[in-house]
C-alpha positions as CSV (number, residue, x, y, z in Angstrom):
1,X,-25.8,3.1,18.6
2,X,-24.8,0.3,16.1
3,X,-25.2,-3.3,16.8
4,X,-23.0,-6.1,15.3
5,X,-25.0,-6.6,12.4
6,X,-24.8,-2.9,11.5
7,X,-21.2,-2.9,12.1
8,X,-20.7,-5.9,9.6
9,X,-22.7,-4.0,7.0
10,X,-20.8,-0.9,7.5
11,X,-17.3,-2.8,7.4
12,X,-18.4,-4.5,4.0
13,X,-19.3,-0.8,2.6
14,X,-16.0,0.3,3.9
15,X,-14.0,-2.5,2.5
16,X,-15.8,-1.8,-0.9
17,X,-14.8,1.8,-0.9
18,X,-11.3,1.1,0.2
19,X,-11.0,-1.4,-2.7
20,X,-11.1,1.6,-5.2
21,X,-9.4,4.3,-3.3
22,X,-6.8,6.0,-5.7
23,X,-8.5,5.0,-8.9
24,X,-9.4,7.6,-11.4
25,X,-12.4,5.8,-12.8
26,X,-15.2,3.7,-11.4
27,X,-17.2,0.9,-13.0
28,X,-20.9,1.5,-13.3
29,X,-21.7,-1.8,-11.7
30,X,-19.6,-1.0,-8.9
31,X,-21.2,2.4,-8.3
32,X,-24.7,0.8,-8.6
33,X,-24.0,-1.8,-6.0
34,X,-22.5,0.9,-3.6
35,X,-25.8,3.1,-4.2
36,X,-28.0,0.0,-3.2
37,X,-25.9,-0.8,0.0
38,X,-25.8,2.8,1.1
39,X,-29.7,3.4,0.4
40,X,-30.2,0.4,2.9
41,X,-29.2,3.0,5.7
42,X,-31.9,5.5,4.9
43,X,-34.2,4.6,7.9
44,X,-31.6,3.6,10.3
45,X,-32.2,4.9,13.9
46,X,-28.7,6.2,14.4
47,X,-28.5,9.6,12.7
48,X,-24.7,9.1,11.8
49,X,-25.5,6.0,9.8
50,X,-28.7,7.2,8.4
51,X,-27.0,10.1,6.9
52,X,-24.6,7.8,4.9
53,X,-27.6,7.2,2.5
54,X,-27.0,10.8,1.3
55,X,-23.7,9.8,0.0
56,X,-25.6,8.1,-3.0
57,X,-26.0,11.4,-4.8
58,X,-22.1,11.7,-5.2
59,X,-21.9,8.3,-6.9
60,X,-22.3,9.5,-10.5
61,X,-20.6,8.7,-13.7
62,X,-18.1,11.7,-13.5
63,X,-17.0,10.9,-9.9
64,X,-13.5,12.0,-9.2
65,X,-10.7,10.4,-7.1
66,X,-10.9,13.2,-4.6
67,X,-14.7,13.1,-4.1
68,X,-14.6,9.4,-3.8
69,X,-11.9,9.8,-1.1
70,X,-14.1,12.0,0.7
71,X,-17.0,9.6,0.8
72,X,-14.9,7.1,2.8
73,X,-14.4,9.6,5.8
74,X,-18.0,9.4,7.0
75,X,-18.2,5.6,7.0
76,X,-14.9,5.5,8.8
77,X,-16.4,7.9,11.4
78,X,-19.6,5.8,11.8
79,X,-17.3,3.0,12.7
80,X,-15.3,5.2,14.8
81,X,-12.1,4.2,13.0
82,X,-8.8,5.7,14.1
83,X,-6.9,6.8,11.0
84,X,-3.1,6.8,11.3
85,X,-0.8,8.7,9.0
86,X,0.2,5.7,7.1
87,X,-3.2,5.1,6.0
88,X,-3.4,8.3,3.9
89,X,-2.6,8.1,0.1
90,X,0.3,10.4,-0.9
91,X,-1.3,12.6,-3.6
92,X,1.9,14.0,-5.2
93,X,4.1,12.2,-7.5
94,X,7.5,10.9,-6.2
95,X,10.6,12.3,-7.7
96,X,13.9,10.7,-8.5
97,X,16.1,9.9,-5.4
98,X,18.7,12.5,-4.8
99,X,22.4,11.6,-5.6
100,X,24.8,11.9,-2.6
101,X,26.2,15.0,-4.0
102,X,23.0,17.0,-4.1
103,X,22.3,16.2,-0.4
104,X,22.4,18.9,2.2
105,X,25.1,18.8,4.7
106,X,22.8,18.2,7.6
107,X,22.6,15.0,9.6
108,X,20.0,14.1,12.4
109,X,20.7,12.1,15.3
110,X,17.7,10.8,17.0
111,X,18.7,9.5,20.4
112,X,16.3,7.2,22.6
113,X,13.2,8.1,20.7
114,X,10.4,5.8,22.1
115,X,7.9,6.5,19.5
116,X,8.2,4.6,16.2
117,X,6.0,7.2,14.7
118,X,8.3,10.0,15.7
119,X,11.4,8.1,14.1
120,X,9.3,7.5,10.9
121,X,8.1,11.0,10.6
122,X,11.7,12.3,10.9
123,X,13.0,9.8,8.4
124,X,10.2,11.2,6.0
125,X,11.3,14.8,6.9
126,X,15.0,13.9,6.3
127,X,14.3,12.4,3.0
128,X,11.9,15.1,1.8
129,X,14.5,17.9,2.7
130,X,17.4,15.9,1.1
131,X,19.4,15.5,4.3
132,X,22.8,13.9,4.3
133,X,22.0,11.1,6.9
134,X,20.0,9.8,9.9
135,X,21.7,8.3,12.8
136,X,19.6,6.1,15.3
137,X,21.2,5.8,18.7
138,X,20.1,4.4,21.8
139,X,16.7,2.5,21.7
140,X,15.4,4.6,18.8
141,X,13.5,2.3,16.7
142,X,14.9,1.4,13.3
143,X,12.9,1.3,10.1
144,X,13.6,-2.4,10.0
145,X,10.8,-2.6,12.6
146,X,7.3,-2.9,11.3
147,X,5.8,0.2,13.0
148,X,8.7,2.5,11.9
149,X,8.6,1.2,8.5
150,X,4.9,1.9,8.1
151,X,5.3,5.4,9.5
152,X,8.0,6.3,6.9
153,X,5.9,5.6,3.9
154,X,9.0,4.1,2.2
155,X,11.1,7.2,2.8
156,X,13.8,5.2,4.6
157,X,14.7,3.6,1.4
158,X,15.8,6.9,0.0
159,X,17.6,8.6,2.8
160,X,20.9,7.2,4.3
161,X,20.5,5.9,7.9
162,X,22.5,4.0,10.3
163,X,22.1,2.4,13.8
164,X,24.4,2.5,16.8
165,X,23.9,2.0,20.4
166,X,26.1,4.7,21.9
167,X,25.8,8.1,21.0
168,X,29.0,9.7,22.6
169,X,31.5,8.0,20.3
170,X,29.4,8.7,17.3
171,X,29.3,12.4,18.2
172,X,33.0,12.6,18.9
173,X,33.7,11.3,15.4
174,X,31.1,13.5,13.8
175,X,32.7,16.5,15.6
176,X,35.8,16.1,13.5
177,X,33.8,17.3,10.4
178,X,30.6,18.8,11.6
179,X,29.2,21.5,13.9
180,X,27.0,19.8,16.6
181,X,23.9,21.4,17.7
182,X,21.5,19.9,20.3
183,X,17.8,21.0,20.0
184,X,16.9,21.7,23.6
185,X,15.3,24.2,25.8
186,X,18.0,25.4,28.1
187,X,19.2,28.5,29.7
188,X,22.1,28.7,27.3
189,X,20.1,28.0,24.2
190,X,20.1,30.3,21.3
191,X,16.9,31.0,19.1
192,X,16.7,28.5,16.2
193,X,16.2,31.5,13.8
194,X,19.8,33.0,14.7
195,X,22.2,32.5,11.7
196,X,23.9,29.0,11.7
197,X,27.6,28.6,11.1
198,X,28.1,27.9,7.2
199,X,29.4,24.3,8.1
200,X,28.2,20.8,7.7
201,X,26.0,20.3,10.8
202,X,24.5,17.6,13.1
203,X,21.3,18.4,14.7
204,X,20.6,16.1,17.8
205,X,17.2,15.2,19.0
206,X,16.7,13.7,22.5
207,X,14.0,11.6,24.2
208,X,10.4,12.6,24.0
209,X,10.1,13.1,27.8
210,X,13.6,13.7,29.1
211,X,15.2,15.6,26.1
212,X,18.9,15.5,25.3
213,X,21.2,13.8,27.8
214,X,23.5,16.1,29.8
215,X,26.7,14.4,28.5
216,X,25.5,15.0,25.0
217,X,24.8,18.8,25.7
218,X,28.4,19.2,27.0
219,X,29.8,17.6,23.9
220,X,27.8,20.0,21.5
221,X,29.1,23.1,20.0
222,X,25.7,24.9,20.3
223,X,22.1,24.4,21.8
224,X,19.3,25.9,20.0
225,X,15.6,26.1,20.8
226,X,12.4,27.0,19.0
227,X,11.0,30.4,20.2
228,X,7.4,29.6,21.3
229,X,4.7,32.1,22.6
230,X,2.2,29.5,23.9
231,X,1.5,28.4,27.4
232,X,2.8,25.0,26.6
233,X,6.4,25.6,25.9
234,X,7.1,22.4,23.8
235,X,6.5,20.8,20.7
236,X,6.4,17.0,19.7
237,X,9.9,16.0,18.9
238,X,9.0,15.0,15.3
239,X,7.3,18.5,14.7
240,X,10.3,20.1,16.3
241,X,12.8,18.3,14.3
242,X,11.1,19.2,11.1
243,X,11.0,22.9,12.0
244,X,14.6,22.9,12.9
245,X,15.8,21.0,9.8
246,X,13.7,23.1,7.7
247,X,15.2,26.4,9.2
248,X,18.7,25.1,8.8
249,X,18.1,24.1,5.2
250,X,16.5,27.5,4.4
251,X,19.3,29.4,5.8
252,X,21.9,27.1,3.8
253,X,20.2,27.6,0.4
């Protein structure tokens, strides 16, 4: 158990650690100060705090960025911090943005997604796979909203997206040039792994709880489902969308 004073000390250590996260080198004075602060936890009655003193041995002159980041985790856990996806550093270097001609002819329609995190995750997936466009319909959160913007990690700047309230007119227009597929568990659904028609495609994802609307299913050319073997016959919509988009892109290439 930690009291308010302990929490303030831990918060100060965490702030100092985070101030240098992502760096490739660490000043000797910074490391010395950090060692002194960690040493102060040696005799703490709470085991999860006392063991933080052991982190001193890693604060050497040849400390790497990876090892330094690993030191942050025990301090966060001692403070019972909940780490969100957007808090993590992206380790790989960014590529150049894809030109429009190089994008895959696959669009996502995200209809009535309540979770800003799910929308942000699917925008990241779409950007990462090089998809043509993401359509946000109904009350799906747009990346102009703060929570969604944080969840995209900036990916929404590099994938075309648009927002419209009513999905049906949008799908009727897209159907003129694209094959419409709903991702949904239904009796008429085909396995996701079956061959896709070699045509520009729209993949439609529905509400986290209620799925794709019946009127939308009627308009679609096909319904696909991800074959699952577990007791829980469902996946988070962001995970399901990523799996489906990757499978389509794999077959297209």
